[in-house]
C-alpha positions, -999 to +999 in steps of 0.1 A: +896-296-675+906-259-679+896-227-667+869-216-691+850-181-699+811-179-704+794-148-719+757-148-707+737-131-736+705-117-715+687-106-744+656-089-752+641-107-779+614-095-803+586-115-812+586-133-841+616-114-857+638-143-867+660-114-886+666-093-858+671-118-832+701-137-854+716-104-858+716-098-820+727-133-811+755-122-837+764-090-826+771-108-789+789-131-802+814-112-820+812-089-784+822-122-768+844-135-790+868-104-782+865-103-743+881-144-745+849-163-742+846-199-749+807-201-748+779-179-752+741-187-738+709-168-748+675-174-733+648-198-738+633-191-774+658-164-780+654-165-817+612-163-815+602-146-783+587-166-761+544-163-771+546-181-802+509-193-804+494-195-842+530-182-854+546-215-841+550-230-871+561-202-892+586-193-865+598-232-865+634-240-879+647-273-892+684-285-884+694-282-919+680-247-927+701-221-942+692-195-917+715-211-894+746-207-919+760-176-901+755-190-867+770-221-876+799-200-892+808-179-860+804-213-838+838-221-851+850-196-830+828-198-801+799-221-788+764-209-789+741-221-768+702-207-776+665-213-776+643-220-806+615-234-820+627-264-836+605-282-863+611-322-868+595-350-889+559-353-881+558-321-882+565-317-844+578-285-829+597-280-801+607-255-777+643-265-778+680-254-767+706-258-794+744-261-792+768-244-822+800-258-818+828-264-848+806-253-877+777-272-870+746-280-844+763-308-821+738-311-795+701-303-792+676-307-759+638-307-763+618-291-736+598-322-717+577-304-690+555-281-710+539-254-689+500-253-699+483-232-668+480-197-658+496-173-688+514-206-700+497-228-730+531-244-743+513-276-742+486-266-769+517-256-794+546-281-787+555-315-788+576-331-759+609-343-756+617-372-738+652-372-722+677-350-704+716-356-718+747-345-714+771-332-741+808-322-736+819-286-738+852-275-735+861-302-710+830-297-687+801-322-688+770-301-693+735-304-694+706-280-702+670-275-682+647-251-698+624-233-674+596-255-662+625-286-660+638-268-633+607-268-611+607-302-612+634-328-593+637-354-617+653-333-647+682-321-623+684-356-603+691-369-638+720-350-650+730-352-619+735-387-623+749-384-658+779-366-638+769-328-649+795-301-646+777-269-656+739-272-658+727-243-678+691-236-670+673-210-703+640-196-692+616-170-698+607-156-662+579-126-661+577-107-636+546-106-614+553-090-582+558-050-575+595-059-560+617-087-569+623-094-533+590-102-524+591-138-511+562-148-536+580-133-568+597-156-592+631-138-587+632-149-553+622-186-563+643-189-589+677-176-570+669-200-541+666-226-568+696-220-584+717-218-550+696-252-542+709-270-573+742-254-573+750-270-538+730-302-542+741-312-575+780-300-569+778-279-600+780-249-620+746-230-625+747-206-653+708-190-654+696-177-681+668-152-679+655-127-710+652-089-705+624-066-722+588-071-724+564-089-743+530-087-747+527-066-720+545-090-696+579-073-686+610-097-677+631-091-643+664-102-659+688-110-630+708-141-651+732-151-629+763-175-623+767-196-594+797-222-578+793-258-570+790-246-532+764-224-540+785-189-543+774-166-566+795-158-595+778-132-609+742-116-613+728-091-643+707-063-637+671-062-652+684-047-687+719-057-685+727-076-717+761-092-714+782-100-685+809-125-680+822-155-658+850-173-655+848-211-642+875-224-618+872-264-619+898-264-590+867-254-572+844-279-588+870-308-575+875-291-541+838-289-533+834-328-546+861-337-523+847-321-492+814-331-495+809-367-519+776-364-530+781-381-562+804-408-547+780-420-525+746-418-541+734-447-550+714-452-581+705-489-576+684-478-546+668-450-563+659-476-592+646-499-572+619-472-556+608-461-588+604-496-594+583-501-561+560-468-571+554-482-601+539-517-589+530-508-559+492-521-551+467-498-531+468-508-494+450-497-463+477-504-443+506-480-425+533-473-444+562-491-422+533-516-407+543-549-402+523-575-420 
């Protein structure tokens, strides 16, 4: 494992404009390559915009769609992680993260937890994924969570058990308070969450939010990268489109030696407790009461 440079491309996708959004991807990729980056990451649904609603079938891309050709070509020089609506046989439409590398699509993550409350209606338009897996990216075992998935402990824990070194969180988080520093703001919650995951999972965290405005909602940006000890390595402003972060594998190794959480994790114990929860019969007894 060697040091690695990642470009955080905090774009402002135009809803429904696949051509414009792809051109923005290519522009950012060319810049990142010039800066020596080996990976570039974009926000959730960066190729389509977020509120796809009735347009979802029209904006969906198949893995073999010619639309990908230019991105596949430039992925020979830089790994691309981005979000799109992915169509698969069914037809099923997924809120997906796609990894392009070496001239092809190498990995796909389909969002499992689909928020369908308040302003969100993903469960109405998207099929649900079923699994969280890791992939190798320049020697770093990497995993992806998409927005709502980072609000649940199970996805991050599964990736922890799979030995994740870099956790990418792709999101579309709008601002719903006047000040980002408000304790009730999404920004405050996400930043707390990012530090927690970095420390407890002992992994680099790349949090990738979008910028701009869509359907009257403002997005607060704030994309950031954290080290496995929770130290913040960089953070973008509201409208800052590109920034770089350098990953040092020595920091990862040192943190895991100093606090061997992965070594001491008892997977079988977790499995047995889940089994117990699934088969437990209703009881009026107090927990721990002797019979």
